[in-house]
C-alpha positions as CSV (number, residue, x, y, z in Angstrom):
1,X,0.0,-0.1,-0.1
2,X,1.5,3.5,-1.1
3,X,0.3,6.7,0.3
4,X,0.6,10.1,-1.5
5,X,-0.1,13.6,-0.2
6,X,-1.4,16.5,-2.4
7,X,-0.9,20.2,-0.8
8,X,-3.3,22.8,-1.7
9,X,-4.4,25.8,-0.4
10,X,-7.3,28.1,0.1
11,X,-8.2,31.0,1.8
12,X,-12.0,31.5,4.0
13,X,-13.4,33.4,6.6
14,X,-16.0,32.3,9.2
15,X,-17.7,33.6,12.1
16,X,-17.6,31.9,15.4
17,X,-21.0,32.6,16.2
18,X,-24.0,34.2,14.5
19,X,-23.5,37.7,14.0
20,X,-20.0,37.9,15.2
21,X,-17.2,39.4,13.5
22,X,-15.5,37.7,10.8
23,X,-12.1,36.1,11.0
24,X,-10.3,34.5,8.3
25,X,-7.2,32.6,7.5
26,X,-4.9,30.8,4.5
27,X,-5.2,27.6,5.2
28,X,-2.6,24.8,4.1
29,X,-4.6,21.4,3.1
30,X,-3.0,18.0,2.7
31,X,-4.8,15.5,1.0
32,X,-3.4,11.9,1.1
33,X,-4.7,9.0,-0.6
34,X,-3.5,5.6,-0.6
35,X,-3.7,2.3,-2.8
36,X,-1.6,0.2,-4.9
37,X,0.5,1.2,-7.8
38,X,-1.1,0.7,-11.3
39,X,1.3,-1.5,-13.2
40,X,0.1,0.1,-16.8
41,X,1.0,3.7,-15.7
42,X,3.0,3.6,-12.6
43,X,0.7,5.8,-10.6
44,X,-1.1,5.7,-7.5
45,X,-3.7,8.1,-9.2
46,X,-2.9,10.9,-11.8
47,X,-2.2,14.3,-9.7
48,X,-4.7,16.4,-11.9
49,X,-7.3,14.1,-11.2
50,X,-6.9,14.8,-7.6
51,X,-6.8,18.1,-8.1
52,X,-9.8,18.5,-9.8
53,X,-11.7,16.4,-7.4
54,X,-10.3,18.5,-4.6
55,X,-10.8,22.1,-6.3
56,X,-14.5,21.1,-7.9
57,X,-16.0,19.9,-4.9
58,X,-14.4,21.5,-2.1
59,X,-12.1,24.4,-3.1
60,X,-14.8,26.4,-5.4
61,X,-16.7,26.0,-2.9
62,X,-14.9,27.5,0.0
63,X,-11.9,29.5,-1.3
64,X,-12.2,33.3,-1.0
65,X,-15.8,32.7,1.0
66,X,-17.4,33.3,4.0
67,X,-17.9,29.7,5.2
68,X,-21.1,30.4,7.4
69,X,-23.0,32.2,4.7
70,X,-21.5,29.6,1.6
71,X,-22.5,26.2,3.1
72,X,-25.5,24.6,5.2
73,X,-22.9,22.3,7.1
74,X,-21.0,25.7,8.3
75,X,-24.7,26.9,9.6
76,X,-25.0,24.1,11.6
77,X,-21.4,23.3,13.0
78,X,-19.2,26.0,14.0
79,X,-16.3,26.8,11.2
80,X,-13.3,25.4,13.4
81,X,-10.2,23.5,11.9
82,X,-11.7,20.3,13.0
83,X,-15.1,20.9,11.4
84,X,-13.7,22.1,8.3
85,X,-11.4,18.8,7.8
86,X,-14.1,17.1,8.6
87,X,-16.2,18.6,6.0
88,X,-13.2,18.2,3.3
89,X,-13.0,14.5,4.1
90,X,-16.7,13.8,4.2
91,X,-16.9,15.8,0.7
92,X,-14.2,14.3,-1.1
93,X,-14.2,10.5,-0.3
94,X,-17.2,10.1,-2.4
95,X,-15.7,11.3,-5.4
96,X,-12.3,9.3,-5.6
97,X,-11.7,6.3,-7.6
98,X,-13.1,3.2,-6.3
99,X,-9.2,1.6,-6.3
100,X,-8.2,4.8,-4.1
101,X,-8.8,5.4,-0.3
102,X,-8.6,8.4,1.5
103,X,-5.8,8.3,4.2
104,X,-6.0,11.5,5.7
105,X,-6.8,15.0,5.5
106,X,-4.3,17.7,7.3
107,X,-5.4,21.3,7.6
108,X,-3.2,23.8,8.8
109,X,-4.5,27.6,9.4
110,X,-1.7,28.9,11.3
111,X,2.3,28.2,11.8
112,X,1.4,26.6,15.3
113,X,-1.5,24.4,14.6
114,X,-2.9,22.0,12.5
115,X,-5.5,19.2,12.5
116,X,-5.6,15.8,11.0
117,X,-8.7,13.8,9.8
118,X,-7.0,9.9,10.0
119,X,-9.2,6.9,8.3
120,X,-6.9,4.6,10.4
121,X,-8.1,5.9,13.9
122,X,-10.2,3.3,15.5
123,X,-12.7,5.9,16.7
124,X,-14.1,7.1,13.4
125,X,-16.0,10.3,15.0
126,X,-12.1,11.4,16.6
127,X,-9.8,13.6,15.2
128,X,-6.1,15.0,15.9
129,X,-5.4,18.4,16.9
130,X,-1.6,19.5,17.4
131,X,-0.1,22.4,18.9
132,X,3.5,23.9,18.6
133,X,5.5,25.3,21.4
134,X,9.4,26.6,21.8
135,X,11.8,26.2,24.6
136,X,15.3,26.8,25.3
137,X,17.3,24.5,27.7
138,X,20.5,23.4,28.2
139,X,22.0,20.0,29.3
140,X,24.9,17.7,29.6
141,X,24.8,14.2,28.2
142,X,26.5,12.2,31.1
143,X,26.0,9.1,32.8
144,X,27.0,8.0,36.4
145,X,26.8,4.3,35.2
146,X,29.6,4.9,32.7
147,X,33.5,6.0,33.6
148,X,34.7,9.5,32.5
149,X,36.6,8.1,29.4
150,X,33.3,6.2,28.7
151,X,31.5,8.9,28.5
152,X,33.7,11.3,26.4
153,X,34.1,8.2,24.2
154,X,30.0,7.7,23.7
155,X,28.7,11.2,23.9
156,X,31.7,13.4,22.7
157,X,31.5,17.1,22.9
158,X,28.0,16.8,24.2
159,X,29.8,15.4,27.6
160,X,31.5,18.9,27.7
161,X,31.3,19.5,31.9
162,X,30.0,23.1,31.0
163,X,26.9,21.4,28.8
164,X,25.4,23.2,25.6
165,X,22.1,24.2,24.8
166,X,19.1,23.7,22.2
167,X,16.3,25.7,20.6
168,X,14.0,22.5,20.9
169,X,10.4,22.7,18.9
170,X,7.6,20.3,20.5
171,X,4.9,19.2,18.7
172,X,2.0,18.3,21.2
173,X,-0.9,15.9,19.5
174,X,-4.0,15.0,21.0
175,X,-7.0,12.7,20.0
176,X,-10.7,13.3,20.9
177,X,-14.2,13.8,19.5
178,X,-15.3,16.9,18.1
179,X,-17.2,18.8,21.2
180,X,-20.6,19.8,19.5
181,X,-20.9,23.0,21.3
182,X,-17.2,24.4,20.9
183,X,-16.2,22.5,17.5
184,X,-13.1,21.7,18.8
185,X,-11.1,18.2,20.3
186,X,-10.2,20.7,23.1
187,X,-9.8,24.7,22.9
188,X,-6.4,25.3,21.8
189,X,-6.0,27.7,25.4
190,X,-7.0,24.8,27.8
191,X,-3.6,23.1,26.1
192,X,-1.6,25.8,26.0
193,X,-2.4,26.2,29.8
194,X,-1.5,22.3,30.4
195,X,1.9,22.4,28.5
196,X,2.6,25.9,30.0
197,X,2.3,24.6,33.6
198,X,4.0,20.9,32.8
199,X,6.6,21.5,30.4
200,X,7.6,25.2,29.4
201,X,7.5,26.7,32.9
202,X,9.8,23.9,34.0
203,X,12.4,23.5,30.9
204,X,12.7,26.7,29.4
205,X,16.1,28.3,30.0
206,X,16.8,25.8,32.5
207,X,19.9,23.5,32.7
208,X,18.2,20.4,32.6
209,X,20.9,18.3,34.9
210,X,20.8,20.6,37.8
211,X,17.5,22.6,37.4
212,X,14.9,19.8,36.7
213,X,14.4,17.2,39.4
214,X,13.5,14.2,36.8
215,X,16.8,14.6,35.3
216,X,19.0,14.5,38.3
217,X,19.7,10.9,38.2
218,X,18.6,10.4,34.3
219,X,20.9,11.5,31.2
220,X,18.5,14.3,29.8
221,X,19.0,13.1,26.3
222,X,16.2,14.2,23.5
223,X,15.1,10.3,23.6
224,X,14.5,10.9,27.9
225,X,13.2,14.2,27.4
226,X,10.4,13.6,25.2
227,X,9.4,10.5,27.4
228,X,9.4,12.5,30.3
229,X,7.3,14.8,28.7
230,X,5.2,12.6,27.7
231,X,4.9,11.2,31.3
232,X,4.0,14.7,32.5
233,X,1.2,15.8,30.1
234,X,-0.5,12.2,29.5
235,X,-2.5,12.4,33.0
236,X,-3.1,16.3,32.7
237,X,-5.4,16.2,29.0
238,X,-8.8,16.9,30.4
239,X,-11.1,13.9,28.9
240,X,-13.0,12.7,26.6
241,X,-9.2,14.0,24.6
242,X,-6.3,11.9,25.3
243,X,-2.6,12.5,24.1
244,X,-1.9,10.8,21.4
245,X,1.8,11.8,20.0
246,X,4.6,14.2,20.7
247,X,7.5,15.4,18.8
248,X,10.6,16.9,19.5
249,X,13.1,18.5,17.7
250,X,16.3,19.1,19.1
251,X,17.9,20.6,16.0
252,X,16.4,20.7,12.3
253,X,18.0,17.3,11.5
254,X,17.5,15.5,14.9
255,X,13.6,14.5,15.3
256,X,12.2,12.1,18.1
257,X,8.4,11.3,18.4
258,X,6.9,8.8,21.1
259,X,3.1,7.9,20.9
260,X,0.6,6.4,22.4
261,X,1.7,2.8,21.0
262,X,5.1,3.6,22.6
263,X,3.5,4.3,25.8
264,X,1.3,1.1,25.6
265,X,4.4,-1.2,24.8
266,X,6.0,0.6,28.3
267,X,3.6,-0.5,30.4
């Protein structure tokens, strides 16, 4: 099974409640389809045909429009990213070729937030919501169970006694049903408050080895940082939402991911 993603863009305005002022975004839309490669053409699907389906049935209806005024769906549902992605998924799916499946719809209205509809989620009514955060911290990679020479050999410059630092980027993804009143999996400001309390206020501009108790006797590698953040956040996400995935960028070249599947394996 092969997955192909096509990126498109559109701009749309909406009202949060009837009579409220208009707000709008330029959205980044990723539509991913899956299936088997056609042996005759060497293609999964003709990109021009996928573009036509999305543009004809979705973008022509919403691009440059006020969603509440244009579509009955958004007269009954708030035009949140979660509901917009749900609408797009439900609209595109029936028009795909019979041998092609809609894998996911990812909608990003701002640089620090995106939502995803995934066909692979066991709970068909659930969505993913991701917020992106930044913090700066220093650390020293040093294990008390290794000799000084072994530490220098294993960690190299990262074992320097005075440590070194990174500007970390943390993606926090939660999963849950869309609340029919708010139109959200979880209001972003509530997720912000949890991440601020449990992570940012504790880690930002700290020397992890000395300033953060959970790393007093643990090597504060990126692997251990993302796992520790998971353990701090998981019990704090308000139900019915749950923590689904963390991605920690230590540098633009180093990405570490921890998910609920990893968590289940550890239990």
